N, C-alpha and C positions, 0 to 999 in steps of 0.2 A: 518774410516783411517784420521788420521790428514794430515795436510798439508805438513809437513816436510817427512812422510812417503808416502804420494801421490807423491812427487818430485822424492823420491829414488827409487819408483816403476816403473814411469815414465823413470827414466834414464835407470834403467836396462833393461826396454822392449826396450829402444831405442838401447841399446848395443848388447840384444840379437837378435834383429829381422833381419832374415836372409836379406842380398843383393841380389837379383835375376839379373843376367846379362847374357844375351846369353846362356839359357840353363843349367845355374849352380847355386848354392847355396852357397855363402860365409859363413861360421860358425866359430865363436873363436874356437879356440882349444889349448890346451899346446903346446908351441913352436911356435906358429904362427896360422894364420886363415887357413882352409879347404877349397877348392873349392870342393862340391859336383856335381855333374851331377843329374840333375833333369829333370822330364817332367810334365808339366801341366796336369791337369785331362781333359781338353779341348782337349790338343794333343793325351793323351790318347784313348779318345773317337773316335778319328779321325785316330788311328793309322793304322788300316785296312779299311778304308772307303775314299775315295777321296770326299771332300767338294764341293757341288756344287757353282759354282759362280753368277749365273744367278737365278732368280725368275722361270724361265721356262726350267733350264737345269738338272734337277733331271733326265732326261732320259738318258743323254749323260754322268753324273757323275756315274750313275749305271752301265753303260756297263763301263766305265774305272776302276771303282772299281772291277768288275767281272773279266776284264781281268787281271788288274794288280797283284789281290791278290789270285786269284783261276786259273790262266792260265799262270803264268810266262811270261805275254805278257804285260811289262810294258807300260802303256800310259797315258798320261795326259787328264784331261777333257777337255781342249782347243782343244788338237787334234781330238778328238772325236766329240766334238761340231762344229767343223769347218766341218769336212766332212760329217756329218749327216746333218748339216745346209744345205751343198752345195746341196745335193740329195734331200731334202724335199720341202714341199710347205712352204717357208719362213712365210707367213702371219698366215698360219694354227700355224707354230711352235711357233710364237711369241703370238699367243692369247690362244692357249691350249697347248702349250708343244710339244716335241717329242714324236712319237706313237712307238708302238711295231714293225710296219711294217718300221719305220725309223731304229730301231736297228736292224732287220733282213737284211736289205741292206747293212748296214754298218759293219756287221759281215761277211756278206758274200763274201765282198771286202777284209777281213782280213784273209779269208780262213776257217772260221768257219760254220757249218750248225747250224742252230738256228730255231726256232717255239716256237708258243704259243699252250697251250692246258689246260683243265682243270682236275683236278685232287683234292680230299682231302688231306687235311694236313698228313693223315697218309699214303697216298698213296707216297707223295713226300718222307717222312721219310722212307720208307720201301722198295719202288721200285724204285723211281729214285734216290735219294740219290746222289743229285747234287747242286751245289748252281744256284740258280735262281733268276730272277729279276720278281717282282710281283708288282700290281696296287693295293695300300690301299686306301680307301675311309673312312677317319676320318671326321666326320659331314661336310661331303660335300667336304672337302680336299681331292683331288686326287694326289696321290704322288708315284713314283716310288722308290721302294727301292729294295736292294737284301738279300734273305735269306741266311745266311751264314751257317747254322748249326740247326739240330733241336734235340733236346734231349726227354728224355720221359716227361718232364715237361715243358718246354721252346722252344722258337723259337727265333734264335739268328738274329737279323735284322742288317744289313748295311745300314743306312739309311743317304744319301746326305747331308740332311740339319741338322741333330742332332747328328749324329754319330752311334755308337754302341749301341744296344738297343735290351733288353731281354724282350719277353712276354711270358705270359703262354699262352697253347693251345686256350684256351677258348677266351681270350682277342683278340689273333691275329684273328682268326676266324670271331670276330665281325666286323673285318677292311677288311678282304680279301674275295673277291667273288671267289676264287677258279681257278681262271685264271693264269698262269704263263707262263714265256718265258726263256726257257732254250738252252743251246749249247748242240745239240745232237752228235757233233763230240767230239774228245778228250775227251772220256768218262774216260779213266783211269786217267788221269790229272785232271779233274773234281772231281771226286769220292775222290781223294786222299787230296783233300782240304777240302773236306765238314766235319763239325764237328757234331759229333752224341753224346757228352756227356755234361755235365756240366761245363767242364772246360773253360769256356768261358774268351775272355780278358776281361780287365776293361770297363765297360760301365755304364750307367745310366739306373737304374729300375724304375724312378717315373713314374706315370701314366701319358701316353701320352698326355691327353688332359689337364692337368695343363701346358705343356711347349710348346704347339704347336703353331708355329709361321705361321699364315696361309701366303702362298705365292698366289699372284694374279696369276690367269690363271691356269684352269682346264686342264687335259688331254685326249684327246681322245684315246678310245682303238678299235684298228680294230677288224673285227669279225674273231674269230677263230673257227674251228669246235670243239663241243663241244664234240663230240663223238671221238675224237682222243686218242688212247690209247698208253701207252708207251710201 
């Protein structure tokens, strides 16, 4: 490409380059510019997940996501964090993050019955059929996420650090030890919001280890009876 052609191409590129302002894109059109509403990829991946604000707050963000998007109980991570932090051992939270026991106490205050239990993924899909909070462990990185749905092939996860993610059953089971935390009351509401097919929202499907941002602070997991049955 010659110099003249390069200058023309650059000019056209500048004219056609969308101008993004406050959730819209301005593009040239016949009769004037058009303003088209847009949503960034990052916004889409967090469209049904509340993003954690602190390294050790994935637990409070997971609870806020669970209530806000599955139980019609809108609440911010900050609200959950403040209440859970006031009830918990502050030093332990700062070093290890929130525990399932902290979540249980908070939800009881909000009028929900919640417990931890152990069950294989097939049991969650076929018997429980509810959104649950689980602790995953990826290369020593322990992190609370929400299982939002399970299809025949994939597990839809709401990750407070990375947004919506879809994992194959095999891959997810490599990261998860079978422990889950579930709201046992409000069953009809919870089951109505649980996704069971492949019609997932927009999300990333890249291998998790390639984009993992290791957050300082692991998470303690209180003992739950492994013999509990749903």
